[in-house]
C-alpha positions in Angstrom: -39.1 7.3 0.0 -37.6 3.8 -0.4 -35.9 2.4 2.7 -32.7 0.3 2.2 -32.9 -3.5 2.5 -31.3 -4.8 5.6 -30.5 -8.5 5.7 -29.8 -10.6 8.8 -27.4 -13.0 7.0 -25.6 -12.7 3.7 -24.1 -15.8 2.1 -21.6 -14.7 -0.6 -18.9 -16.3 -2.7 -15.5 -14.7 -3.3 -12.5 -15.9 -5.2 -9.8 -15.2 -2.6 -9.8 -13.9 1.0 -7.1 -13.1 3.5 -7.4 -14.2 7.1 -8.6 -10.7 8.0 -11.5 -10.9 5.7 -10.5 -8.7 2.7 -12.2 -10.2 -0.4 -11.4 -10.4 -4.1 -14.2 -11.5 -6.5 -14.2 -12.9 -10.0 -16.6 -12.1 -12.8 -20.3 -11.6 -11.9 -19.8 -12.4 -8.2 -18.6 -8.8 -8.0 -22.1 -7.5 -8.8 -23.9 -8.4 -5.6 -21.3 -9.7 -3.2 -20.0 -6.3 -2.0 -23.5 -4.9 -1.8 -24.9 -7.7 0.3 -21.8 -7.8 2.5 -22.5 -4.2 3.5 -26.2 -4.7 3.9 -26.3 -7.7 6.2 -25.8 -8.0 9.9 -23.7 -11.2 9.5 -21.7 -12.0 6.4 -20.5 -15.5 5.7 -18.1 -15.9 2.7 -17.3 -19.0 0.8 -13.8 -18.8 -0.8 -11.5 -21.0 -2.9 -8.3 -19.7 -1.3 -7.3 -18.1 2.0 -4.0 -16.2 2.1 -2.1 -14.4 4.9 -2.6 -10.7 5.5 -0.6 -8.8 2.8 -1.1 -11.6 0.3 -3.7 -9.6 -1.6 -2.7 -6.3 -3.3 -4.7 -3.5 -1.5 -5.6 -2.1 -5.0 -7.7 -5.2 -5.9 -9.6 -5.6 -2.6 -13.3 -5.2 -3.3 -14.8 -5.8 0.1 -12.8 -4.8 3.2 -12.6 -7.2 6.1 -14.7 -5.1 8.4 -17.8 -6.3 6.6 -16.9 -10.1 6.9 -17.8 -12.1 9.9 -16.9 -15.7 8.9 -14.8 -17.3 6.1 -15.4 -20.8 4.9 -12.8 -22.4 2.6 -14.0 -25.0 0.1 -11.9 -28.1 0.3 -10.8 -29.9 -2.9 -11.3 -26.9 -5.3 -8.1 -25.3 -6.5 -8.4 -21.6 -7.3 -6.6 -22.2 -10.6 -9.0 -25.0 -11.6 -12.0 -22.8 -10.7 -10.6 -19.9 -12.7 -10.0 -22.2 -15.7 -13.5 -23.8 -15.6 -15.3 -20.5 -15.6 -13.2 -18.9 -18.3 
């Protein structure tokens, strides 16, 4: 039997978050971000944009805010510029 991995801290990057901690990812960040957020005791998220609650459509939320402990916004990086550079 394989036991699940339990991390102390998960550092993940998301595209957008609301102030409650609901997350939206872009591209390959969606592969491991949600899994690590649920596996760690403390989850710290780096985002490009923070919006008010209700600013994210509930249908596109990938990680619910219950798994997020801290949100850090990157200064000087616009979400539109980040989306264009990666695309």
